[in-house]
C-alpha positions in Angstrom: 16.2 -6.3 -12.1 15.0 -2.8 -11.3 13.8 -2.4 -7.7 11.0 -0.1 -8.7 8.7 0.1 -11.7 7.2 3.4 -12.7 4.4 3.9 -15.2 3.9 7.6 -15.9 0.4 8.9 -16.5 -1.3 12.3 -16.9 -3.9 11.9 -14.1 -3.6 13.8 -10.8 -3.8 10.4 -9.1 -0.7 8.3 -8.3 -1.0 4.6 -7.2 1.6 3.5 -4.7 2.3 -0.2 -4.7 4.9 -1.0 -2.0 4.0 -4.6 -1.1 3.2 -6.4 -4.3 6.7 -7.4 -5.2 8.0 -11.0 -4.7 11.6 -10.6 -5.7 14.1 -11.7 -3.0 17.8 -11.6 -4.0 19.6 -14.9 -3.6 21.9 -13.6 -0.9 18.8 -12.6 1.1 16.7 -15.7 0.3 19.4 -18.1 1.6 19.0 -16.6 5.1 15.2 -17.0 5.3 13.8 -20.1 7.0 11.2 -22.4 5.5 8.3 -20.2 6.7 9.9 -17.0 5.5 10.4 -18.5 2.0 6.6 -18.9 1.6 6.3 -15.1 1.4 2.8 -15.3 2.9 2.6 -11.6 3.6 2.7 -10.4 0.0 -0.1 -8.0 -1.2 -1.0 -10.7 -3.7 -2.1 -9.6 -7.1 -2.8 -6.0 -6.1 -1.0 -4.6 -9.1 -3.2 -6.8 -11.3 -6.3 -5.8 -9.6 -5.6 -2.1 -10.1 -4.1 -2.4 -13.6 -5.8 0.2 -15.8 -7.8 1.8 -13.0 -7.6 4.4 -14.4 -5.6 4.1 -17.5 -4.0 7.6 -17.1 -2.9 7.2 -13.5 0.8 7.0 -12.6 1.9 4.0 -10.7 5.0 3.4 -8.6 5.6 -0.3 -7.7 8.3 -1.9 -5.6 9.4 -5.2 -7.1 11.2 -6.5 -4.0 9.4 -8.3 -1.2 8.7 -6.7 2.1 10.8 -9.3 3.9 13.8 -7.8 2.1 12.8 -4.4 3.5 9.4 -2.9 4.0 8.9 0.1 1.7 6.0 1.3 3.9 8.0 1.6 7.1 9.9 4.5 8.6 13.6 4.2 7.6 14.5 5.1 11.2 12.9 1.9 12.4 10.2 3.6 14.5 7.1 1.5 15.0 4.2 2.2 12.8 1.6 1.3 15.5 3.2 1.8 18.9 1.8 -0.6 21.5 0.3 -2.9 18.9 1.7 -6.0 17.2 3.1 -5.1 13.9 6.2 -5.8 11.7 9.2 -3.6 11.3 11.4 -2.1 8.7 13.0 -5.5 8.1 10.5 -7.9 9.6 11.7 -10.6 12.0 8.4 -12.4 12.0 5.5 -12.9 9.7 2.0 -11.5 10.4 1.2 -14.5 12.6 4.2 -13.8 14.8 6.3 -16.7 13.4 10.0 -16.2 12.9 11.0 -15.9 9.2 14.8 -15.9 9.4 17.3 -18.7 9.8 19.8 -15.8 10.3 18.5 -12.3 11.0 20.2 -9.4 9.2 22.5 -7.2 11.3 22.5 -3.4 11.4 25.0 -3.2 8.5 22.8 -5.4 6.3 19.7 -3.4 7.2 21.6 -0.2 6.2 22.6 -1.8 2.9 19.0 -2.7 2.1 17.8 0.8 3.0 20.2 2.2 0.4 19.6 -0.5 -2.3 15.8 -0.9 -2.1 13.9 1.4 0.3 15.6 4.7 -0.9 15.2 4.1 -4.6 11.6 3.3 -4.2 10.9 6.5 -2.3 13.1 8.6 -4.6 10.9 7.4 -7.5 7.7 8.0 -5.6 8.8 11.5 -4.4 9.8 12.4 -8.0 6.4 11.4 -9.4 4.6 13.3 -6.7 6.5 16.5 -7.7 6.0 15.8 -11.4 2.3 15.3 -11.1 1.9 18.3 -8.7 3.7 20.4 -11.2 1.3 19.3 -13.9 -1.9 19.8 -11.9 -1.1 22.0 -8.9 -2.4 19.1 -6.8 -1.7 15.4 -6.4 -3.5 12.5 -4.7 -1.4 9.6 -3.7 -3.5 6.5 -3.3 -1.5 3.8 -1.5 -2.7 0.3 -2.5 -2.5 -2.6 0.0 -4.1 -5.9 0.9 -4.0 -8.3 3.8 -5.5 -11.6 5.0 -8.9 -10.9 6.5 -8.2 -12.9 9.7 -4.9 -12.5 11.5 -5.3 -12.8 15.3 -1.7 -11.6 15.9 -2.5 -8.3 14.4 -6.2 -7.7 15.0 -9.3 -9.3 16.6 -12.1 -10.8 14.5 -12.5 -10.4 10.8 -11.2 -7.4 8.9 -13.7 -5.4 6.8 -13.4 -5.6 3.1 -12.4 -2.0 2.5 -10.1 -0.3 5.1 -9.6 3.3 4.4 -6.7 5.1 6.1 -6.2 8.9 6.3 -4.2 9.2 9.5 -7.3 10.3 11.3 -8.2 12.8 8.6 -4.8 14.5 8.6 -3.5 13.2 5.3 -6.0 14.7 2.9 -8.8 17.1 2.3 -12.0 15.8 3.9 -13.7 15.5 0.6 -11.2 12.8 -0.5 -11.9 10.8 2.6 -15.7 11.3 2.2 -15.6 10.2 -1.5 -13.8 7.0 -0.8 -16.0 6.2 2.1 -19.2 6.9 0.2 -18.3 4.6 -2.7 -17.3 1.8 -0.3 -20.4 2.1 1.8 -22.6 2.0 -1.4 -20.8 -1.1 -2.8 -23.3 -4.0 -2.2 -21.9 -7.1 -0.5 -18.9 -5.4 1.0 -18.0 -4.0 4.4 -15.9 -1.0 5.1 -14.3 1.1 7.8 -12.5 4.5 8.0 -9.3 4.7 10.1 -9.8 1.4 11.8 -6.9 -1.0 12.4 -5.1 0.4 9.4 -5.1 4.2 9.5 -2.4 4.8 6.8 1.2 3.6 6.9 4.4 5.5 6.8 4.0 6.4 3.2 0.7 8.1 3.7 1.9 10.0 6.8 5.3 10.9 5.3 4.1 12.5 2.1 0.9 14.1 3.3 1.0 17.9 2.9 -2.6 18.8 2.1 -2.0 22.5 2.6 0.6 22.3 -0.2 -1.5 20.2 -2.5 -0.2 16.8 -1.7 -3.0 14.6 -0.4 -2.6 10.9 0.6 -5.0 8.0 1.3 -4.5 4.3 1.9 -6.8 1.5 0.9 -6.2 -1.8 2.6 -8.3 -4.6 1.1 -9.1 -7.8 2.7 -7.7 -10.5 0.4 -10.9 -12.5 0.6 -12.3 -9.9 -1.8 -10.1 -11.0 -4.7 -8.3 -14.2 -3.9 -9.7 -17.7 -4.4 -8.2 -18.5 -1.0 -6.1 -16.6 1.6 -3.8 -19.6 1.7 -1.1 -20.9 -0.7 -1.0 -20.6 -3.6 -2.9 -17.3 -3.1 -4.5 -17.6 -6.6 -6.4 -14.6 -8.1 -10.1 -15.1 -8.5 -11.2 -13.6 -11.8 -14.8 -13.2 -10.9 -14.1 -11.7 -7.5 -11.5 -9.4 -9.0 -13.8 -8.1 -11.8 -16.5 -7.4 -9.3 -14.2 -5.6 -7.0 -12.6 -3.5 -9.8 -15.9 -1.6 -10.3 -16.0 0.2 -6.9 -12.2 0.7 -7.0 -12.5 2.3 -10.4 -15.3 4.6 -9.1 -13.2 5.7 -6.1 -10.2 6.6 -8.4 -12.5 8.4 -10.8 -14.0 10.4 -8.0 -10.6 11.3 -6.6 -9.4 12.5 -10.0 -12.5 14.6 -10.5 -12.0 16.1 -7.0 -8.5 17.3 -7.9 -10.0 20.1 -10.1 -11.8 21.5 -7.0 -8.8 21.0 -4.7 -6.5 22.8 -7.1 -8.4 26.1 -6.5 -8.1 25.8 -2.8 -4.5 24.5 -2.4 -2.6 26.8 -4.7 
């Protein structure tokens, strides 16, 4: 099984999908405890939600689960949110703070997973960024995520539906941030926030080079927006999903259109 799936398109927009995979190799699965084997912290059905939005966008998807290794964490192991509860490169707990391993991986095993899973995903993503930038002179990486809307271990209260992250405005041209925010705020029945609890993960921060034509933005969706329930079996809700796809499609259409303007400024 390939650790990364790439669908090449002609759009200036790339969809990053680091957390939708559920594959856990047998030699890793056997060391997870009962809680870990539930794989609760998957970005459930996000690749389905974004499928075809838009049809000509490139997508890069990790097929492995984040418990194997987290493709959206610094390979050095540095914390994504220093001083706040979070999970690491190879998580030792789930999002509720519960242990997930019967036997935690040692340094050698973490290094093996970096080489076998994390590195190939980012090699594929970096290659597509350069390919698309060569085609258009500019590229917008839109990193797709989701999370349960209520997780006291990670944040207080209930998460807004749309959580836009641009590393405090540093990862992209202001017009990209503004376009995403405008669509989210206009979407009836949804709530949104810019650079709240989720400001953009390692992927968004690592690849961002707006001055060189590489713009990045993260969208963290509350799973209540598209799941029948945020508990097992985490089933996809067709009606919710179709309703949500409309503003998501509009965001991606707006970003693709902006690329034409950005090309003139960035090159």
